[in-house]
N, C-alpha and C positions, 0 to 999 in steps of 0.2 A: 484604463490606467490604474484603477484601484487594485488590480491583480499584482501590482508591484509592492503592495503592502504586505508586511510579514504574516506568515502562517506558521504556527507551531504544529508539526506533524509527528505522530507516532506511527511507525510503519512496522507491520508484521509480515514476514515473508516465509512461505513454505514451498518446498519442492520435493519431488520424489527423486532421490538420487538413484540413477541407473547407470549411465555411462561415466559420468563425472561428478565428483563432489567438490564443492568450493568452501572455503573457510568463511567464517562470519565477517572477517575484515573485508573480504572481497564483496560480500553482499552490501556492507556499509558503504564501501567505495562506490558501488553502482548507484545506490540510493542517493548519496551526496552529489555525485556527478550529475545525475539527471535532474535533481531538485534545484540545481543552480539556474536552470532556464525558466523564464516566466511561462507558466502553463496552468491549466486547471488541475485540481486534485484528481479528478477522474482520468484525465489524460496522463498525468504523471504515474498513477497506479498501473495503467496499461503499459506504459513505456518500461517501467521497472519489471513487470511480469515478463514482457518480451525479452528484455536484456538477460534476465535470469534464465529464461528458456534457452536462449542462444548459448550462453556461457556453460550451462550445465548439460546441454543437449537433452534435457528432459521436457517432454510435452506437458507435464503436470506441474503447474505453478500457480500459487495463489498469493495475492498481495492485498492486505487490508490496511487502510489508512484512516486514522482519526485525526482530524485537524481542527484547531482553533484558529479561526480566520479573523485577523484584526480589522479587516475592512467591515466585518459584521459588528465587531465590538465598538468601533469608533465612528462608523458612518450610519447611513440610513436606518438599519434595523436597531441599532443601539442595544444589542443583546449581549450582555456580559457573560452569560453562562452556557451558551450553546457550543456544540462541536458538530462536525460533519463526518459521518462514517461512510467510506466507499470501499468497494472490493473489486478487484480484477481477478477473474478465475479462468484458468486455461486448462485444457485437457480434462482429466478426471475430476478436477476441482470444479469444473463448470457443469457437471452433471447434477441436476437437482436431486436431493435426497441420497446421493452417494455417500458411502461410509467415509471416504476421504474428505469430502466437503463437510460432513457433520463433525468429524474430528477437528478440522481446522476451525470451524465456527465455535465449537466448544472451547478450544484452546484460547482463542482470542477473546471470548466473552469472559474468561477468568482473569484477563489482563486489563481490565478497565482502568486506565490511568489518567486520561485527560479530564 
């Protein structure tokens, strides 16, 4: 039941546009729609990646999520300063040490916000 407690998420999405391109607002709509359902951060990241993959028809999608979980802040761990970083990588983004993966990781590391 504690997974119904608020989580503040920062989501970074990357995909290789091949057959279709979608606008930023479409990406935001996908994220918001999928985030409405109670789920884990890891499962949500995978669901977002798969949805982007379907809509763009691109096999190459990456989703990074950094979350501040209020269940951690308010309950057992009582940790006010932690966040959790997860990543779902599909296609070329999933290949360890690939240039595409390195570029994505470098880009999101410059955007530390939470």
